[in-house]
DOPAKOL-889646 format. One line per 3 residues: number of its first residue (from 1); their letters; for each residue z, y, x of C-alpha. Coordinates in steps of 0.25 Angstrom, whole numbers, plus 5000, padded with zeros to 4 digits. Example, Ala and Ser with C-alpha at 12.3 -4.5 7.8 and 13.67 -1.06 7.14 Angstrom:
<atoms>
1> AS> 5031/4982/5049 ~ 5029/4996/5055;
</atoms>
This chain:
<atoms>
1> MAT> 5456/5013/4725 ~ 5468/5020/4721 ~ 5473/5018/4734;
4> RAS> 5461/5024/4741 ~ 5461/5036/4730 ~ 5474/5042/4736;
7> TPA> 5466/5051/4744 ~ 5456/5064/4743 ~ 5444/5055/4748;
10> ADT> 5446/5043/4740 ~ 5446/5052/4727 ~ 5434/5058/4731;
13> ALV> 5428/5043/4732 ~ 5433/5039/4721 ~ 5425/5050/4714;
16> QSI> 5412/5049/4720 ~ 5414/5033/4719 ~ 5414/5035/4704;
19> LEQ> 5403/5046/4703 ~ 5394/5038/4713 ~ 5395/5025/4705;
22> VAK> 5391/5034/4692 ~ 5379/5041/4699 ~ 5373/5026/4699;
25> RVV> 5371/5027/4684 ~ 5372/5041/4681 ~ 5363/5051/4687;
28> GQD> 5366/5065/4685 ~ 5376/5069/4676 ~ 5387/5076/4688;
31> YMV> 5394/5084/4680 ~ 5396/5073/4668 ~ 5401/5062/4676;
34> ERL> 5411/5072/4686 ~ 5417/5076/4673 ~ 5418/5062/4668;
37> LVG> 5426/5059/4682 ~ 5434/5072/4678 ~ 5437/5068/4665;
40> LLA> 5441/5053/4670 ~ 5450/5057/4680 ~ 5457/5069/4674;
43> GGH> 5460/5057/4662 ~ 5454/5067/4651 ~ 5442/5062/4640;
46> VLL> 5428/5069/4642 ~ 5418/5070/4629 ~ 5402/5070/4635;
49> EGL> 5391/5077/4626 ~ 5378/5075/4627 ~ 5365/5069/4623;
52> PGL> 5364/5054/4624 ~ 5357/5048/4637 ~ 5366/5057/4647;
55> AKT> 5372/5045/4654 ~ 5387/5049/4647 ~ 5389/5036/4643;
58> LTV> 5382/5029/4655 ~ 5393/5038/4665 ~ 5405/5035/4656;
61> KTI> 5403/5021/4658 ~ 5399/5021/4675 ~ 5412/5028/4676;
64> AEA> 5419/5018/4668 ~ 5411/5006/4678 ~ 5415/5014/4692;
67> IQT> 5431/5016/4688 ~ 5432/5001/4681 ~ 5439/5007/4668;
70> SFQ> 5435/5001/4655 ~ 5426/5006/4647 ~ 5422/5007/4631;
73> RIQ> 5410/5014/4624 ~ 5410/5019/4609 ~ 5400/5022/4602;
76> FTP> 5405/5032/4592 ~ 5397/5030/4581 ~ 5400/5037/4564;
79> DLL> 5403/5024/4560 ~ 5415/5025/4570 ~ 5431/5020/4568;
82> PAD> 5443/5023/4574 ~ 5446/5008/4577 ~ 5432/5006/4583;
85> VLG> 5437/5015/4594 ~ 5452/5012/4595 ~ 5454/4999/4589;
88> TQI> 5461/4993/4578 ~ 5470/4981/4573 ~ 5464/4969/4569;
91> FDA> 5470/4956/4562 ~ 5474/4945/4571 ~ 5474/4933/4562;
94> ASG> 5478/4925/4572 ~ 5491/4932/4573 ~ 5493/4938/4560;
97> GFR> 5493/4951/4563 ~ 5486/4962/4569 ~ 5480/4964/4583;
100> VKK> 5476/4977/4590 ~ 5461/4978/4593 ~ 5457/4988/4602;
103> GPI> 5447/4998/4603 ~ 5437/5003/4612 ~ 5445/5015/4616;
106> FAN> 5453/5005/4626 ~ 5448/5006/4637 ~ 5447/5016/4650;
109> IIL> 5436/5025/4648 ~ 5431/5027/4632 ~ 5415/5031/4630;
112> ADE> 5415/5038/4616 ~ 5400/5038/4615 ~ 5395/5050/4606;
115> INR> 5410/5052/4601 ~ 5403/5062/4590 ~ 5396/5053/4582;
118> APA> 5410/5045/4577 ~ 5418/5054/4564 ~ 5432/5061/4568;
121> KVQ> 5440/5049/4565 ~ 5434/5041/4576 ~ 5434/5054/4586;
124> AAL> 5451/5055/4582 ~ 5453/5041/4585 ~ 5450/5044/4599;
127> LEA> 5460/5056/4600 ~ 5472/5048/4603 ~ 5466/5038/4613;
130> MQE> 5460/5050/4620 ~ 5473/5059/4621 ~ 5484/5048/4621;
133> KQV> 5479/5039/4628 ~ 5483/5027/4617 ~ 5478/5022/4606;
136> TLG> 5486/5018/4590 ~ 5483/5006/4584 ~ 5490/4999/4574;
139> GAT> 5502/5007/4575 ~ 5503/5003/4591 ~ 5500/5012/4603;
142> YPL> 5490/5006/4614 ~ 5488/5016/4627 ~ 5474/5018/4635;
145> TEP> 5473/5012/4648 ~ 5470/5025/4659 ~ 5461/5029/4663;
148> FLV> 5458/5033/4650 ~ 5445/5040/4646 ~ 5437/5044/4634;
151> LAT> 5423/5049/4637 ~ 5415/5052/4625 ~ 5400/5056/4622;
154> QNP> 5397/5067/4613 ~ 5384/5070/4607 ~ 5380/5083/4604;
157> IEQ> 5385/5087/4590 ~ 5371/5092/4586 ~ 5369/5079/4587;
160> EGT> 5367/5070/4573 ~ 5380/5063/4570 ~ 5389/5069/4577;
163> YTL> 5403/5074/4574 ~ 5411/5085/4582 ~ 5421/5080/4589;
166> PEA> 5435/5084/4583 ~ 5442/5096/4592 ~ 5455/5088/4594;
169> QVD> 5446/5077/4599 ~ 5436/5087/4608 ~ 5448/5092/4614;
172> RFM> 5454/5077/4619 ~ 5443/5079/4629 ~ 5444/5085/4644;
175> LKL> 5431/5086/4645 ~ 5419/5089/4638 ~ 5403/5087/4645;
178> RVG> 5391/5091/4641 ~ 5381/5081/4647 ~ 5367/5086/4648;
181> YPT> 5353/5080/4653 ~ 5350/5075/4668 ~ 5339/5082/4675;
184> RAE> 5328/5077/4677 ~ 5329/5071/4692 ~ 5341/5064/4685;
187> EKE> 5335/5058/4674 ~ 5323/5054/4682 ~ 5334/5047/4690;
190> IMR> 5341/5042/4678 ~ 5327/5035/4675 ~ 5326/5030/4688;
193> RMA> 5342/5023/4686 ~ 5340/5018/4672 ~ 5326/5015/4668;
196> GGA> 5326/5001/4673 ~ 5338/4997/4666 ~ 5346/4991/4677;
199> PIP> 5360/4993/4675 ~ 5367/5002/4687 ~ 5378/4996/4690;
202> VDA> 5392/5004/4695 ~ 5404/5000/4704 ~ 5417/5001/4698;
205> VAT> 5422/5013/4710 ~ 5437/5016/4704 ~ 5448/5010/4694;
208> PAA> 5455/5016/4684 ~ 5468/5016/4694 ~ 5459/5024/4704;
211> ILD> 5455/5034/4692 ~ 5470/5035/4687 ~ 5476/5037/4701;
214> ARR> 5465/5049/4704 ~ 5471/5055/4690 ~ 5483/5055/4695;
217> RIT> 5479/5063/4709 ~ 5470/5073/4699 ~ 5483/5076/4693;
220> DIY> 5488/5082/4707 ~ 5476/5090/4711 ~ 5480/5104/4713;
223> LDD> 5478/5115/4702 ~ 5481/5128/4707 ~ 5490/5138/4696;
226> RVM> 5477/5147/4698 ~ 5468/5137/4692 ~ 5480/5133/4680;
229> DYI> 5478/5147/4677 ~ 5463/5147/4678 ~ 5463/5133/4668;
232> VDI> 5471/5141/4659 ~ 5465/5154/4657 ~ 5451/5147/4656;
235> VTA> 5456/5138/4644 ~ 5463/5150/4638 ~ 5451/5159/4640;
238> TRE> 5445/5150/4629 ~ 5456/5151/4619 ~ 5457/5166/4623;
241> PGS> 5445/5172/4626 ~ 5451/5186/4627 ~ 5459/5183/4640;
244> ANL> 5447/5180/4647 ~ 5439/5192/4644 ~ 5431/5185/4634;
247> KDL> 5435/5192/4621 ~ 5420/5188/4616 ~ 5423/5173/4615;
250> APL> 5433/5175/4606 ~ 5424/5172/4594 ~ 5417/5162/4599;
253> IEY> 5430/5152/4603 ~ 5436/5146/4589 ~ 5447/5137/4600;
256> GAS> 5448/5137/4615 ~ 5452/5127/4622 ~ 5465/5118/4619;
259> PRA> 5478/5115/4632 ~ 5470/5102/4635 ~ 5457/5111/4641;
262> TIF> 5469/5118/4652 ~ 5474/5103/4655 ~ 5460/5096/4655;
265> LAQ> 5454/5109/4663 ~ 5466/5106/4674 ~ 5464/5091/4673;
268> GAR> 5449/5093/4676 ~ 5450/5102/4686 ~ 5460/5094/4693;
271> ALA> 5451/5081/4691 ~ 5437/5089/4698 ~ 5444/5093/4709;
274> FLR> 5447/5080/4710 ~ 5432/5076/4710 ~ 5429/5085/4719;
277> GRN> 5438/5080/4730 ~ 5448/5092/4729 ~ 5465/5092/4725;
280> FVT> 5465/5105/4719 ~ 5457/5112/4708 ~ 5449/5123/4708;
283> PDD> 5444/5134/4698 ~ 5430/5128/4698 ~ 5437/5115/4695;
286> VKS> 5440/5121/4682 ~ 5429/5131/4680 ~ 5421/5115/4683;
289> VAP> 5427/5108/4672 ~ 5431/5120/4661 ~ 5419/5117/4655;
292> DVL> 5421/5104/4651 ~ 5435/5105/4649 ~ 5433/5119/4639;
295> RHR> 5419/5116/4632 ~ 5425/5107/4620 ~ 5438/5116/4618;
298> VLT> 5432/5128/4615 ~ 5427/5128/4602 ~ 5417/5140/4598;
301> TYE> 5417/5147/4584 ~ 5406/5148/4575 ~ 5403/5161/4581;
304> AEA> 5400/5154/4594 ~ 5392/5143/4589 ~ 5384/5155/4581;
307> EEV> 5381/5162/4594 ~ 5378/5149/4603 ~ 5391/5149/4611;
310> TSD> 5396/5136/4615 ~ 5410/5133/4621 ~ 5402/5130/4635;
313> AIV> 5400/5145/4634 ~ 5412/5149/4632 ~ 5419/5140/4644;
316> ARV> 5408/5146/4652 ~ 5410/5160/4649 ~ 5426/5159/4648;
319> LAA> 5425/5152/4663 ~ 5415/5163/4666 ~ 5427/5173/4665;
322> VES> 5442/5166/4668 ~ 5443/5171/4683 ~ 5446/5157/4690;
325> P> 5454/5158/4703;
</atoms>
């Protein structure tokens, strides 16, 4: 697999084979599937927001099966403890000492289901794992095996029993996706496939080594200096709207995007170019992935909430105003 993946044709075949396996189980949701692959190939965590029943869990599980990675689903609940996620030390009567019992975080792909139903202490327990790719238990540090990816689902904030994620944790997600309902035709096809209850098998068409090899090649995809300037201009405009002749947005933005947005925009655009079979990044790649990178990093003011102006609307105006090369 790694040898064949050394050519552009094999890269395209690798992507297509994964997409074909996902399509066996998941009808529609092309945007969500593509962005999950962007996160996987760029090594960035993904936050998915949407109502229950929209195939978020199924899609993540299917991708893990298709690339032969270990997979753990953690159901976040109000009574979940950090040790339930990371692991803990337990007393071993045979040896008379303590040993480490690793938690479900020690897998390649973690599905943190309904992450905003758990209190802040549990959400914060993920920070070191997500950022440093390691976990500290009993004073010892344990590295997490690559590829390591947290794919978290989140219920809309308005739902009962949800907590707002801390800004520091939200910023560690490369992308935030909004998942919507399928079309009428797609829903009919979902019913046809799933109503019988028979499991739909998925073939393993890639390996973790092939994904890591693809990541290394993605970092070499050409990013022109003018496209770099374009990325910086977009992020700067979220902090200083006047730089893009958007002074009227200033009262609506509490905080603009962090420097992570600049890094993730470049990484995401490269991964998107890879998925589309190119060895260079275009401004359209940046513009396509920008809403997913920025929507959770642009924090709105109370005035914006009063006027019902969302971060998505602000990002859309920024992208329309900043001139592309």
